[in-house]
MMTF fields as JSON, N, C-alpha, C and O atoms, coordinates in Angstrom:
{
  "mmtfVersion": "1.0.0",
  "mmtfProducer": "UNKNOWN",
  "numBonds": 419,
  "numAtoms": 420,
  "numGroups": 105,
  "numChains": 1,
  "numModels": 1,
  "chainsPerModel": [1],
  "groupsPerChain": [105],
  "chainIdList": ["A"],
  "bondAtomList": [4, 2, 8, 6, 12, 10, 16, 14, 20, 18, 24, 22, 28, 26, 32, 30, 36, 34, 40, 38, 44, 42, 48, 46, 52, 50, 56, 54, 60, 58, 64, 62, 68, 66, 72, 70, 76, 74, 80, 78, 84, 82, 88, 86, 92, 90, 96, 94, 100, 98, 104, 102, 108, 106, 112, 110, 116, 114, 120, 118, 124, 122, 128, 126, 132, 130, 136, 134, 140, 138, 144, 142, 148, 146, 152, 150, 156, 154, 160, 158, 164, 162, 168, 166, 172, 170, 176, 174, 180, 178, 184, 182, 188, 186, 192, 190, 196, 194, 200, 198, 204, 202, 208, 206, 212, 210, 216, 214, 220, 218, 224, 222, 228, 226, 232, 230, 236, 234, 240, 238, 244, 242, 248, 246, 252, 250, 256, 254, 260, 258, 264, 262, 268, 266, 272, 270, 276, 274, 280, 278, 284, 282, 288, 286, 292, 290, 296, 294, 300, 298, 304, 302, 308, 306, 312, 310, 316, 314, 320, 318, 324, 322, 328, 326, 332, 330, 336, 334, 340, 338, 344, 342, 348, 346, 352, 350, 356, 354, 360, 358, 364, 362, 368, 366, 372, 370, 376, 374, 380, 378, 384, 382, 388, 386, 392, 390, 396, 394, 400, 398, 404, 402, 408, 406, 412, 410, 416, 414],
  "bondOrderList": [1, 1, 1, 1, 1, 1, 1, 1, 1, 1, 1, 1, 1, 1, 1, 1, 1, 1, 1, 1, 1, 1, 1, 1, 1, 1, 1, 1, 1, 1, 1, 1, 1, 1, 1, 1, 1, 1, 1, 1, 1, 1, 1, 1, 1, 1, 1, 1, 1, 1, 1, 1, 1, 1, 1, 1, 1, 1, 1, 1, 1, 1, 1, 1, 1, 1, 1, 1, 1, 1, 1, 1, 1, 1, 1, 1, 1, 1, 1, 1, 1, 1, 1, 1, 1, 1, 1, 1, 1, 1, 1, 1, 1, 1, 1, 1, 1, 1, 1, 1, 1, 1, 1, 1],
  "groupList": [{"groupName": "MET", "atomNameList": ["N", "CA", "C", "O"], "elementList": ["N", "C", "C", "O"], "formalChargeList": [0, 0, 0, 0], "bondAtomList": [1, 0, 2, 1, 3, 2], "bondOrderList": [1, 1, 2], "singleLetterCode": "M", "chemCompType": "L-PEPTIDE LINKING"}, {"groupName": "GLU", "atomNameList": ["N", "CA", "C", "O"], "elementList": ["N", "C", "C", "O"], "formalChargeList": [0, 0, 0, 0], "bondAtomList": [1, 0, 2, 1, 3, 2], "bondOrderList": [1, 1, 2], "singleLetterCode": "E", "chemCompType": "L-PEPTIDE LINKING"}, {"groupName": "SER", "atomNameList": ["N", "CA", "C", "O"], "elementList": ["N", "C", "C", "O"], "formalChargeList": [0, 0, 0, 0], "bondAtomList": [1, 0, 2, 1, 3, 2], "bondOrderList": [1, 1, 2], "singleLetterCode": "S", "chemCompType": "L-PEPTIDE LINKING"}, {"groupName": "LEU", "atomNameList": ["N", "CA", "C", "O"], "elementList": ["N", "C", "C", "O"], "formalChargeList": [0, 0, 0, 0], "bondAtomList": [1, 0, 2, 1, 3, 2], "bondOrderList": [1, 1, 2], "singleLetterCode": "L", "chemCompType": "L-PEPTIDE LINKING"}, {"groupName": "VAL", "atomNameList": ["N", "CA", "C", "O"], "elementList": ["N", "C", "C", "O"], "formalChargeList": [0, 0, 0, 0], "bondAtomList": [1, 0, 2, 1, 3, 2], "bondOrderList": [1, 1, 2], "singleLetterCode": "V", "chemCompType": "L-PEPTIDE LINKING"}, {"groupName": "TYR", "atomNameList": ["N", "CA", "C", "O"], "elementList": ["N", "C", "C", "O"], "formalChargeList": [0, 0, 0, 0], "bondAtomList": [1, 0, 2, 1, 3, 2], "bondOrderList": [1, 1, 2], "singleLetterCode": "Y", "chemCompType": "L-PEPTIDE LINKING"}, {"groupName": "THR", "atomNameList": ["N", "CA", "C", "O"], "elementList": ["N", "C", "C", "O"], "formalChargeList": [0, 0, 0, 0], "bondAtomList": [1, 0, 2, 1, 3, 2], "bondOrderList": [1, 1, 2], "singleLetterCode": "T", "chemCompType": "L-PEPTIDE LINKING"}, {"groupName": "GLY", "atomNameList": ["N", "CA", "C", "O"], "elementList": ["N", "C", "C", "O"], "formalChargeList": [0, 0, 0, 0], "bondAtomList": [1, 0, 2, 1, 3, 2], "bondOrderList": [1, 1, 2], "singleLetterCode": "G", "chemCompType": "PEPTIDE LINKING"}, {"groupName": "ARG", "atomNameList": ["N", "CA", "C", "O"], "elementList": ["N", "C", "C", "O"], "formalChargeList": [0, 0, 0, 0], "bondAtomList": [1, 0, 2, 1, 3, 2], "bondOrderList": [1, 1, 2], "singleLetterCode": "R", "chemCompType": "L-PEPTIDE LINKING"}, {"groupName": "ILE", "atomNameList": ["N", "CA", "C", "O"], "elementList": ["N", "C", "C", "O"], "formalChargeList": [0, 0, 0, 0], "bondAtomList": [1, 0, 2, 1, 3, 2], "bondOrderList": [1, 1, 2], "singleLetterCode": "I", "chemCompType": "L-PEPTIDE LINKING"}, {"groupName": "LYS", "atomNameList": ["N", "CA", "C", "O"], "elementList": ["N", "C", "C", "O"], "formalChargeList": [0, 0, 0, 0], "bondAtomList": [1, 0, 2, 1, 3, 2], "bondOrderList": [1, 1, 2], "singleLetterCode": "K", "chemCompType": "L-PEPTIDE LINKING"}, {"groupName": "GLN", "atomNameList": ["N", "CA", "C", "O"], "elementList": ["N", "C", "C", "O"], "formalChargeList": [0, 0, 0, 0], "bondAtomList": [1, 0, 2, 1, 3, 2], "bondOrderList": [1, 1, 2], "singleLetterCode": "Q", "chemCompType": "L-PEPTIDE LINKING"}, {"groupName": "PRO", "atomNameList": ["N", "CA", "C", "O"], "elementList": ["N", "C", "C", "O"], "formalChargeList": [0, 0, 0, 0], "bondAtomList": [1, 0, 2, 1, 3, 2], "bondOrderList": [1, 1, 2], "singleLetterCode": "P", "chemCompType": "L-PEPTIDE LINKING"}, {"groupName": "ASP", "atomNameList": ["N", "CA", "C", "O"], "elementList": ["N", "C", "C", "O"], "formalChargeList": [0, 0, 0, 0], "bondAtomList": [1, 0, 2, 1, 3, 2], "bondOrderList": [1, 1, 2], "singleLetterCode": "D", "chemCompType": "L-PEPTIDE LINKING"}, {"groupName": "ALA", "atomNameList": ["N", "CA", "C", "O"], "elementList": ["N", "C", "C", "O"], "formalChargeList": [0, 0, 0, 0], "bondAtomList": [1, 0, 2, 1, 3, 2], "bondOrderList": [1, 1, 2], "singleLetterCode": "A", "chemCompType": "L-PEPTIDE LINKING"}, {"groupName": "CYS", "atomNameList": ["N", "CA", "C", "O"], "elementList": ["N", "C", "C", "O"], "formalChargeList": [0, 0, 0, 0], "bondAtomList": [1, 0, 2, 1, 3, 2], "bondOrderList": [1, 1, 2], "singleLetterCode": "C", "chemCompType": "L-PEPTIDE LINKING"}, {"groupName": "ASN", "atomNameList": ["N", "CA", "C", "O"], "elementList": ["N", "C", "C", "O"], "formalChargeList": [0, 0, 0, 0], "bondAtomList": [1, 0, 2, 1, 3, 2], "bondOrderList": [1, 1, 2], "singleLetterCode": "N", "chemCompType": "L-PEPTIDE LINKING"}, {"groupName": "PHE", "atomNameList": ["N", "CA", "C", "O"], "elementList": ["N", "C", "C", "O"], "formalChargeList": [0, 0, 0, 0], "bondAtomList": [1, 0, 2, 1, 3, 2], "bondOrderList": [1, 1, 2], "singleLetterCode": "F", "chemCompType": "L-PEPTIDE LINKING"}],
  "groupTypeList": [0, 1, 2, 2, 3, 4, 5, 2, 6, 1, 4, 7, 8, 9, 10, 11, 1, 10, 4, 10, 1, 6, 8, 12, 10, 7, 13, 7, 4, 4, 8, 9, 11, 8, 11, 6, 2, 7, 8, 10, 7, 2, 14, 4, 15, 4, 9, 6, 7, 3, 13, 9, 6, 13, 13, 1, 3, 10, 10, 3, 14, 14, 1, 0, 10, 10, 8, 15, 7, 15, 7, 7, 6, 14, 10, 16, 7, 6, 9, 1, 9, 11, 7, 13, 10, 8, 13, 6, 3, 10, 6, 3, 3, 1, 11, 10, 7, 17, 11, 4, 10, 3, 14, 7, 7],
  "groupIdList": [1, 2, 3, 4, 5, 6, 7, 8, 9, 10, 11, 12, 13, 14, 15, 16, 17, 18, 19, 20, 21, 22, 23, 24, 25, 26, 27, 28, 29, 30, 31, 32, 33, 34, 35, 36, 37, 38, 39, 40, 41, 42, 43, 44, 45, 46, 47, 48, 49, 50, 51, 52, 53, 54, 55, 56, 57, 58, 59, 60, 61, 62, 63, 64, 65, 66, 67, 68, 69, 70, 71, 72, 73, 74, 75, 76, 77, 78, 79, 80, 81, 82, 83, 84, 85, 86, 87, 88, 89, 90, 91, 92, 93, 94, 95, 96, 97, 98, 99, 100, 101, 102, 103, 104, 105],
  "secStructList": [7, 7, 7, 7, 7, 7, 3, 3, 6, 6, 6, 3, 3, 7, 7, 7, 7, 7, 7, 7, 7, 7, 7, 7, 7, 7, 7, 1, 3, 3, 3, 3, 3, 3, 3, 7, 6, 6, 6, 6, 6, 7, 7, 3, 3, 3, 3, 3, 7, 7, 7, 1, 7, 2, 2, 2, 2, 2, 2, 2, 2, 2, 2, 2, 2, 2, 2, 2, 6, 1, 7, 3, 3, 3, 3, 6, 6, 3, 3, 3, 3, 3, 1, 1, 7, 2, 2, 2, 2, 2, 2, 2, 2, 2, 2, 6, 6, 7, 3, 3, 3, 3, 3, 7, 7],
  "xCoordList": [0.832, 0.0, 0.875, 1.928, 0.444, 1.163, 0.71, -0.463, 1.66, 1.35, 0.82, 1.31, -0.168, -0.715, -0.315, -1.114, 0.937, 1.465, 1.66, 2.379, 1.036, 1.122, 1.941, 2.633, 1.872, 2.564, 3.154, 2.52, 4.344, 4.99, 5.524, 5.998, 5.452, 5.934, 7.446, 7.999, 8.138, 9.597, 10.222, 11.172, 9.699, 10.356, 9.441, 9.906, 8.198, 7.287, 6.595, 6.352, 6.277, 5.568, 6.471, 7.668, 5.85, 6.586, 5.938, 4.744, 6.742, 6.257, 6.997, 8.217, 6.232, 6.861, 7.233, 6.438, 8.465, 8.928, 8.368, 8.283, 7.991, 7.499, 8.691, 9.691, 8.562, 9.616, 9.419, 8.354, 10.454, 10.366, 10.66, 11.667, 9.771, 9.955, 11.038, 11.069, 11.919, 12.96, 12.773, 12.542, 12.878, 12.752, 14.117, 15.14, 14.131, 15.42, 16.026, 15.31, 17.342, 18.035, 17.988, 18.187, 17.726, 17.668, 19.026, 20.039, 19.042, 20.299, 20.496, 21.386, 19.669, 19.808, 19.033, 19.114, 18.284, 17.509, 16.029, 15.534, 15.329, 13.888, 13.197, 13.477, 12.298, 11.605, 10.131, 9.462, 9.641, 8.233, 7.617, 8.025, 6.623, 6.006, 4.517, 3.866, 3.987, 2.549, 1.894, 2.295, 0.873, 0.174, -1.318, -1.903, -1.925, -3.372, -3.977, -5.194, -3.15, -3.672, -4.321, -3.754, -5.514, -6.234, -6.872, -7.303, -6.943, -7.49, -8.63, -8.943, -9.234, -10.364, -10.023, -10.867, -8.792, -8.383, -7.864, -7.353, -7.976, -7.482, -5.973, -5.437, -5.291, -3.83, -3.4, -4.024, -2.321, -1.731, -0.225, 0.335, 0.439, 1.89, 2.415, 2.071, 3.251, 3.838, 5.304, 6.062, 5.701, 7.059, 7.76, 7.335, 8.833, 9.587, 11.051, 11.508, 11.777, 13.208, 13.56, 14.723, 12.585, 12.867, 13.458, 12.818, 14.66, 15.353, 15.222, 16.214, 13.975, 13.695, 12.788, 12.228, 12.641, 11.811, 10.326, 9.946, 9.496, 8.056, 7.45, 6.564, 7.916, 7.388, 7.731, 6.883, 8.983, 9.384, 8.634, 8.309, 8.361, 7.622, 6.213, 5.727, 5.558, 4.207, 4.203, 3.295, 5.207, 5.293, 5.518, 4.915, 6.402, 6.673, 5.432, 5.147, 4.694, 3.464, 2.441, 1.76, 2.326, 1.386, 1.768, 0.903, 3.066, 3.522, 3.25, 2.856, 3.457, 3.203, 1.721, 1.358, 0.869, -0.576, -1.026, -1.88, -0.455, -0.802, -0.347, -1.091, 0.881, 1.437, 0.645, 0.411, 0.228, -0.5, -1.999, -2.689, -2.512, -3.94, -4.766, -5.841, -4.262, -4.976, -4.736, -4.015, -5.343, -5.214, -4.049, -3.381, -3.823, -2.753, -2.55, -3.284, -1.538, -1.245, 0.236, 0.934, 0.69, 2.059, 1.958, 1.474, 2.414, 2.361, 3.443, 3.827, 3.925, 4.938, 6.18, 6.77, 6.571, 7.772, 7.599, 8.579, 6.364, 6.098, 5.057, 4.327, 5.005, 3.996, 3.172, 3.725, 1.857, 0.96, 0.221, -0.423, 0.314, -0.361, -1.354, -0.999, -2.594, -3.633, -3.419, -3.055, -3.649, -3.505, -2.113, -1.198, -1.97, -0.675, 0.047, -0.045, 0.758, 1.452, 2.955, 3.626, 3.503, 4.913, 5.864, 6.862, 5.581, 6.493, 6.551, 7.629, 5.406, 5.353, 6.084, 6.839, 5.857, 6.512, 8.019, 8.784, 8.445, 9.875, 10.573, 11.636, 9.987, 10.615, 10.639, 11.615, 9.577, 9.532, 10.617, 11.311, 10.768, 11.769, 13.194, 14.095, 13.393, 14.725, 15.083, 16.25, 14.095, 14.342, 14.727, 15.47, 14.225, 14.545, 15.909, 16.394, 16.541, 17.873, 17.922, 18.968, 16.819, 16.79, 17.166, 16.92, 17.764, 18.018, 16.795, 16.443, 16.131, 14.825, 14.886, 15.524, 14.195, 14.019, 12.544, 11.857, 12.057, 10.703, 10.761, 11.505, 9.981, 10.023, 8.69, 7.643, 8.73, 7.514, 6.839, 7.396, 5.626, 4.899, 3.941, 3.231],
  "yCoordList": [-1.183, 0.0, 1.244, 1.273, 2.245, 3.5, 4.35, 4.37, 5.035, 5.917, 7.231, 7.731, 7.78, 9.049, 10.164, 11.052, 10.111, 11.106, 12.412, 12.456, 13.472, 14.757, 15.735, 16.586, 15.622, 16.57, 15.84, 14.951, 16.214, 15.654, 16.794, 17.797, 16.65, 17.717, 17.792, 18.804, 16.738, 16.732, 17.485, 18.245, 17.282, 17.857, 18.735, 19.282, 18.901, 19.726, 18.926, 17.73, 19.584, 18.905, 17.881, 18.096, 16.765, 15.697, 15.461, 15.175, 15.585, 15.294, 14.071, 13.958, 13.164, 11.996, 12.323, 12.875, 11.969, 12.238, 11.188, 10.006, 11.645, 10.714, 10.03, 10.666, 8.741, 7.974, 8.042, 7.7, 8.485, 8.598, 7.235, 6.6, 6.799, 5.509, 5.615, 6.563, 4.634, 4.594, 3.33, 2.244, 3.498, 2.35, 1.701, 2.385, 0.386, -0.286, 0.067, 0.208, 0.207, 0.504, -0.72, -1.846, -0.491, -1.585, -1.865, -1.316, -2.716, -3.057, -2.248, -2.549, -1.225, -0.369, -0.852, -0.238, -1.933, -2.48, -2.262, -2.623, -1.667, -1.461, -2.694, -3.105, -3.274, -4.481, -4.194, -3.536, -4.706, -4.573, -5.96, -6.867, -6.114, -7.417, -7.33, -6.342, -8.361, -8.431, -9.24, -10.374, -8.659, -9.364, -9.425, -8.483, -10.564, -10.695, -11.205, -11.147, -11.703, -12.317, -11.275, -10.211, -11.592, -10.696, -9.517, -8.571, -9.551, -8.431, -8.877, -8.209, -9.985, -10.543, -10.767, -10.56, -11.189, -11.517, -10.353, -10.564, -9.134, -7.972, -7.87, -8.034, -7.604, -7.506, -6.115, -5.111, -6.08, -4.83, -4.963, -6.001, -3.935, -3.915, -3.213, -2.062, -3.915, -3.366, -3.072, -3.961, -1.813, -1.372, -1.136, -0.29, -1.879, -1.772, -1.464, -1.596, -1.052, -0.803, 0.608, 0.886, 1.517, 2.904, 3.596, 3.659, 4.109, 4.743, 6.262, 6.966, 6.76, 8.188, 8.618, 7.776, 9.925, 10.438, 10.21, 9.873, 10.401, 10.194, 11.168, 10.79, 12.427, 13.407, 13.017, 13.089, 12.603, 12.172, 10.912, 10.726, 10.048, 8.816, 9.13, 8.504, 10.096, 10.481, 11.129, 10.882, 11.954, 12.578, 11.536, 11.598, 10.564, 9.5, 8.64, 8.241, 8.356, 7.573, 8.314, 7.704, 9.627, 10.419, 10.386, 10.274, 10.482, 10.438, 9.067, 8.98, 8.004, 6.65, 6.443, 5.843, 6.935, 6.787, 7.531, 7.042, 8.713, 9.466, 8.727, 8.627, 8.202, 7.515, 6.255, 5.951, 5.516, 4.261, 4.468, 3.579, 5.617, 5.875, 5.031, 4.552, 4.848, 4.028, 4.574, 5.556, 3.934, 4.379, 3.71, 2.839, 4.138, 3.55, 4.337, 5.282, 3.935, 4.602, 4.463, 3.591, 5.348, 5.283, 5.202, 6.132, 4.093, 3.94, 2.987, 2.059, 3.23, 2.384, 2.16, 1.08, 3.159, 3.044, 2.261, 1.994, 1.884, 1.167, 1.927, 2.767, 1.616, 2.19, 1.03, 0.028, 1.17, 0.171, 0.813, 1.849, 0.198, 0.669, -0.403, -1.577, 0.002, -0.958, -1.452, -0.683, -2.739, -3.34, -3.91, -3.644, -4.7, -5.311, -4.432, -4.664, -3.435, -2.458, -2.523, -1.492, -3.718, -3.842, -3.32, -2.683, -3.574, -3.132, -1.61, -1.038, -0.962, 0.502, 1.095, 2.056, 0.518, 1.016, 0.81, 1.656, -0.315, -0.594, 0.428, 0.934, 0.738, 1.718, 3.11, 3.844, 3.48, 4.779, 4.887, 5.901, 3.856, 3.881, 3.853, 4.479, 3.125, 3.095, 4.453, 4.845, 5.185, 6.534, 7.473, 8.432, 7.203, 8.014, 7.666, 8.364, 6.597, 6.231, 5.146, 4.937, 4.452, 3.368, 2.053, 1.865, 1.143, -0.217, -1.041, -1.131, -1.653, -2.277, -3.762, -4.186, -4.555, -5.994, -6.323, -5.786, -7.213, -7.73, -8.934, -9.881, -8.904, -9.968, -10.695, -10.1, -11.962, -12.742, -13.051, -12.807, -13.593, -14.017, -13.009, -13.188],
  "zCoordList": [0.0, 0.0, 0.0, 0.636, -0.699, -0.706, 0.469, 0.84, 1.026, 2.128, 1.578, 0.565, 2.236, 1.783, 2.75, 3.046, 3.242, 4.151, 3.413, 2.414, 3.885, 3.231, 4.055, 3.497, 5.391, 6.243, 7.443, 8.012, 7.813, 8.983, 9.833, 9.299, 11.152, 12.035, 12.065, 12.494, 11.617, 11.654, 10.48, 10.67, 9.272, 8.1, 7.262, 6.263, 7.598, 6.808, 5.73, 5.892, 4.631, 3.543, 2.86, 2.667, 2.505, 1.836, 0.476, 0.381, -0.565, -1.914, -2.421, -2.294, -2.995, -3.582, -5.013, -5.773, -5.364, -6.725, -7.672, -7.341, -8.848, -9.855, -10.508, -10.842, -10.679, -11.309, -12.819, -13.335, -13.514, -14.973, -15.595, -15.281, -16.476, -17.124, -18.184, -18.969, -18.193, -19.207, -20.031, -19.5, -21.324, -22.208, -22.347, -22.337, -22.478, -22.656, -24.012, -25.004, -24.044, -25.299, -26.199, -25.745, -27.465, -28.417, -29.03, -28.597, -30.034, -30.705, -31.987, -32.783, -32.185, -33.354, -34.563, -35.626, -34.429, -35.537, -35.247, -34.179, -36.212, -36.09, -36.667, -37.793, -35.887, -36.33, -36.582, -35.785, -37.712, -38.074, -38.015, -38.74, -37.136, -36.919, -37.211, -36.872, -37.838, -38.11, -37.014, -36.749, -36.365, -35.293, -35.587, -36.121, -35.222, -35.328, -34.033, -33.855, -33.127, -31.904, -31.003, -30.757, -30.514, -29.627, -30.324, -29.665, -31.652, -32.413, -33.327, -34.313, -33.0, -33.757, -35.226, -36.097, -35.504, -36.858, -37.676, -38.776, -37.179, -37.919, -37.781, -36.685, -38.873, -38.857, -38.41, -38.754, -37.639, -37.175, -37.312, -36.96, -37.815, -37.878, -36.633, -36.365, -35.876, -34.658, -34.935, -35.324, -34.733, -35.011, -33.687, -32.901, -33.432, -32.192, -32.492, -33.627, -31.453, -31.593, -31.997, -32.293, -32.02, -32.361, -31.138, -30.088, -31.269, -30.156, -30.289, -30.482, -30.182, -30.303, -29.161, -28.458, -28.972, -27.881, -28.179, -29.3, -27.146, -27.313, -28.316, -29.083, -28.323, -29.278, -30.712, -31.602, -30.93, -32.271, -32.681, -33.854, -31.705, -31.981, -32.469, -33.411, -31.833, -32.24, -33.621, -34.415, -33.917, -35.244, -36.326, -37.398, -36.034, -36.999, -37.223, -38.352, -36.15, -36.278, -37.127, -37.952, -36.933, -37.735, -39.212, -40.081, -39.493, -40.888, -41.51, -42.673, -40.743, -41.251, -41.533, -42.544, -40.646, -40.844, -42.094, -42.833, -42.337, -43.552, -44.794, -45.77, -44.763, -45.934, -46.258, -47.428, -45.222, -45.446, -45.613, -46.113, -45.208, -45.32, -44.373, -44.733, -43.157, -42.189, -40.785, -40.606, -39.8, -38.418, -37.722, -38.278, -36.491, -35.699, -34.425, -34.138, -33.657, -32.396, -32.058, -32.575, -31.176, -30.652, -29.136, -28.491, -28.569, -27.118, -26.649, -27.361, -25.445, -24.802, -25.667, -25.638, -26.42, -27.239, -28.52, -29.215, -28.852, -30.096, -30.909, -30.385, -32.189, -33.077, -33.627, -34.081, -33.583, -34.158, -35.323, -35.16, -36.497, -37.703, -38.131, -38.245, -38.368, -38.734, -40.157, -41.047, -40.359, -41.679, -41.877, -41.098, -42.937, -43.256, -44.269, -45.474, -43.786, -44.638, -44.419, -44.475, -44.168, -43.8, -44.865, -44.531, -46.136, -47.196, -47.289, -47.448, -47.191, -47.228, -46.037, -46.178, -44.861, -43.648, -43.709, -43.247, -44.279, -44.377, -45.264, -44.904, -46.422, -47.309, -46.67, -46.829, -45.951, -45.287, -44.222, -44.145, -43.406, -42.342, -42.9, -42.342, -43.999, -44.611, -45.199, -45.169, -45.737, -46.237, -45.097, -45.308, -43.888, -42.705, -42.129, -41.238, -42.621, -42.168, -41.11, -40.497, -40.879, -39.899, -40.575, -41.766, -39.802, -40.268, -39.908, -38.732, -40.902, -40.689, -41.008, -41.972, -40.159, -40.415, -40.28, -39.412, -41.149, -41.023, -40.094, -40.35, -39.017, -38.023, -37.988, -38.247, -37.673, -37.528, -38.837, -39.907, -38.753, -39.947, -40.345, -41.334]
}
């Protein structure tokens, strides 16, 4: 259980510091994986291994969604693009200077 201590007579106000989440460093290879499990049969391309900030990740996801003409999201250091657009995504990422591998089936 977390303590909800707000004030103490010994030291005054106590604020708990927020822990900043850090993503693990990758090996420099961006992987594009096609997933259908848990999505009622709909294919989704999951892009992992991008070693960029959250703001850059969201901008890149927006550009990918525009290029593919479909929806998607950027969360937890990964980008999910709806549909099986691996070839289009691979060429886009290679133009940006990333080393890309197609992973999974």
